[in-house]
N, C-alpha and C positions, 0 to 999 in steps of 0.2 A: 302184125307185131303189136304187142301191148305197149302203147306209148307211155303208160304210167311207170314202167320199170326201166325205161331207157335212161341211161346216165348221160347227161349233157356235160360237155367240158366246161369247167369253171372259167369264166373270162379272165384273162391275164390282167393283173392290176396295171393301171396306166403308169408309165414311167414318169416320175416327177419332173416337171419342167423347172430348170434352175435359171435364175436371172443372170445369164451370162452376157446379155447384150447391154452395152452402155447406151442409155437413152439420152441422158442430159448431164452436163456439168454446169455448175454455176458458182461464181464467187460469192462468199457469204458477206464480204465487207466487214468481217469481225476479227481481223488479224488471224488468229488461230481458232479453229472450231474445236472446242473441248468435248462436245457431245452432239450427236444428231439423233432425233427420236421421232418416229411416226406417232401420230395421235391414235386414239382408240379405234377409229374406223379406217385408218390408212389413207385418208383423203388429203391430209396435210402433214407437215413435219416441222419440228422445232430444232433450231440450232443454238447452242450455247457458246458464247464467244469469250475470248481472252480480253476483249475490249469492254467487258462488263455488261454487254447487251444480250438479250434473248430475242430471237426472231422467229416469226411464224411464216411458213412458206406454203405455196402450192408447188410441190417439187416436180409435178408432171409438166408444168409450164415454166418453172424457174422464176415464179413471180413472188416477190416479197409482199406479204399481206399486212404485217404489223411488227413494230419493234417495241420491246418492253425494256425500260431503263429504270434502275433502282438499286442494283447491286453495287458494292463498293470495289470489288475486285472481280477476277475471272468468274464467270458462271460455269459450273461444272456438270450440272445435270438438270433435267426438267422432265415433266410428265403432264399430259392432258387429262382432264376429268372425263368421266364416262359420258357426259352429255355435251362435251366440248365447250362448256361455258366458262371454265376456269383452267388455269395452268398453275402448277407449283414448280418452283425452281430453287436451286441451292448454289452456294458458291464459296469461294475462298475467303469471303468476308465474314464467315461463321454464321450466316443467316439463311433462313428458309423463307421464301416469299410466295404468297398466294396472289395471283393476278386475275383480273377480269379480262377475258379474251376480247370481247367486243370493244370496250372502251380503252383498253391498254393500261388501265389504272391499277396501281398497287392496292390490294384489298387488305392484306395483313402482312406484317413482317414478324417472324418468330425468331427470337434470340434466346440462346441458352447453351448452344454448343460451345465448347472451349477451343475449337480449332476449325479448320476448313471443313466444309460439309461436302462429302464426295458424291452422295447419291440420294435420290428422293423418289418417292412413289406415293400415289394415292391408294387408299383401300378401294374395294369394289364399288362402294356407294359414293366415293369421293367426299366423304365427311371427315376423314382423318388423313393427315399427311405423315408418312413414315420417312425419317431421314437418318442417314448413317454418316459418321464423322471420323476424322483422324483422331478425335479425342477418345476413341474406343467405345463410344456409346451409340445406341439407336434410340431416337426419341420420336414419340407419337404426339402429334399436335391436332387438336380439335379445331377444324375449320370454322365451326359455328360459334365457338366460345369467344367471349371478349377478352378472356385472360390469355396471357402469353406463356403460362406455365404448361409444360408438356403433361399430357394425361398419363403417360407411361414412359419410363426410362429402362432400357435393357442394356446392362453394362457388363455382360459376361466376357466380352472380348478382351484379350490381353494386349491388343495392338489396334491400329486404325481399322475402321469398318470401311471397306472399299465398295461394297455392292449390296443392295437389298432388293428383294422381290416380295410382293404381297399377293396372297390368294385370299379366299373368303374368310379363312380363320387361321392363316399361318403367315409368318414372316420368315423368309429365307435370307440368310446373310452370309457374306464372305468377308474374311478378315486377313490382314497382313500377318496375323499370328498363325496362318496356315490351317485354319479351321472353318468348316461350313457349319453354321448353326441354324436349326429349324425350330422356331418358336410356335408351339401349338397354343393359340390364345384361348381356346375353349377349355383345354385341360390344364392350362397353366404350367406347361412343361417345356423344357428345352432339350433338343437332341443334337449331339455334336458328332461330326465326322472329321477325323484328322487327315488332312491331305499332306501337310508337311512344308510345302513351299508356299510363299506368300500368294494369296488369292486376289486376283484383280477384278474378276467378274463372276457372277453366278446368275443362273436363270432356271426357270421351270419349263418343262415340256408343255405343249399345248394341252395334253391330256392330264397333266398334273401328277403323273406317276414318277417322273424322273427329274433329277437336278443335274445341271451341267455347270462345271466350274472351269475357269481359266486361271493358270498360275504361272509364276515366273520361272518354272522349270520347263518352259515351252511345251506344256502338255495340257490338253483338255481332258476332263474326266467326267464320265457319265455314271451317276449313282442312282440306285433304287432309292427313291425319296424316303420310303418307310423304313427299310432295313439298313441302308447305307452300303449295300453290296456294290462293288465296282462292276459295272456292266460293260464298260468299254473305255479305252483311252485313245487319244488322237494326237498325232505329232507330225512334224514336218515344217511347221511355221516357225518364225523367229519371235521370241518374247522373253527377254532377259531383263528389261529395264522399265518399260512403259506399262501403264494400266490400259489393257486392251479389252474391248467388248467381245463376248461370245453370245451365240443365240442358236435356237433351232429355226429351221425354215417353217413355212406356214403349215406343213403337213407332218412334221416330226420325222421326216425320212432322212434328213441331213442335219449335221451340226456345222456351225459357221464361226469363223474367227477372223479378226483383223490380225495384222502382222507388222513387224518392224522392217520388213523388206519391201513394203509398198504393194503387197498382194492381199487379197482376201482368199481364205482357204475354205473349201467345202469338203466334208468327209461324209461318206455313207454311214449312217448311224449304226446299222446292224453289222456291216462288214468291217467297219473301221478303216476302210481304204480311202485314200484321197480321191475325190471325184473330179474336182476342177479347181483352178485358181483364177482369180480375176486380177488383171493388172490395173490397179487403181492409180498409182502415181509413184513418185520417187520418195516421198516422205513416209513416215509411220502411219499406217491406217489405224488410228487410235479408236475410232468410234464407228459403229454400224447399227442399223436398226432394220428389222424385217417387217414387212407388211403383215398385219394379223391374219389375213385370209387369202392373199394372192401372192404370186411370185414376183414381188418387187423387193428391192433392197436399196437402202440409202447408206452411203459411206461418206466419211469425212477424212480428209488428209490435208494438213496445214490449214489454209484458209478457204478451201474449196469443198463443195458438196457434189456428190455424184449420185445419180439415180440409175439403177440397173433393172432390167426386165427380161422376160424370157423371149425367145425368138419369135413368138407370135404376137408380140406387142405391136399395137397400131396406135398412133397418136390420137386418132379420132375417137378411140374408146374412152379417152379421158375428157372428151369435150363437155361432158355434163358436170365436171368438177368445178 
């Protein structure tokens, strides 16, 4: 037999492992957790508290590593820099703060928003902080400059900006005005997709091709980022009142959302069908964050944080963290 013309079966793709196993619960000690966020490599997480504090954790062990104090009201969002040396955070006190991770000290406080600041992100080089506010504006702050004046203000939104995501040359934003806006910073253009219902969260797929939005009509929508074409929608969870996070899993096979019924919902991205729900707790699952490369999920409900992993999780695999 001529081996060169034999057709070998294509190996079946591995079924994605979802983080359905509850690994750890730990109290934040922050009254209510407004947001939980993995850092850039997934080894640590940040929790934003209604007690004005920001905390850095090793979630695999439930160990508190550092507390950052300097906000005047609730801390609403935070992000870590690409080299883990700095953190940016924002809050209901209308400020954006840049922190030194190691010392816990406040490096810069940026003022200029006219209302509470809902969301914050670094650019890829962690030289610019992008923040979105209830004042309808997105502001870009230069981390290296001594001036507190934003280097750019994007004020196209007609209502509060609830969520921002940043890629190498784009800013994706969701607004209570029911629109997703994508700013192409190289071309100096803005592209608008009308959803209709107030948007609470937006995110980009890992491959950068799609955007996902969560809105108060209890629907997640998957759009082609370039064309705005609706590729899928996902329903079944409850979301009529609260700002809930949505995200992709680490391999873009599933979309994930918190819910007002105490569950986290996973849908198959292509089929649109509900894959699994996680029973987090009795309260609203307001925030969640997916590990960038592995099947781990952090969730927050009321004052507690939960870490989820897949069925193959072994505690000793995290011993090096």
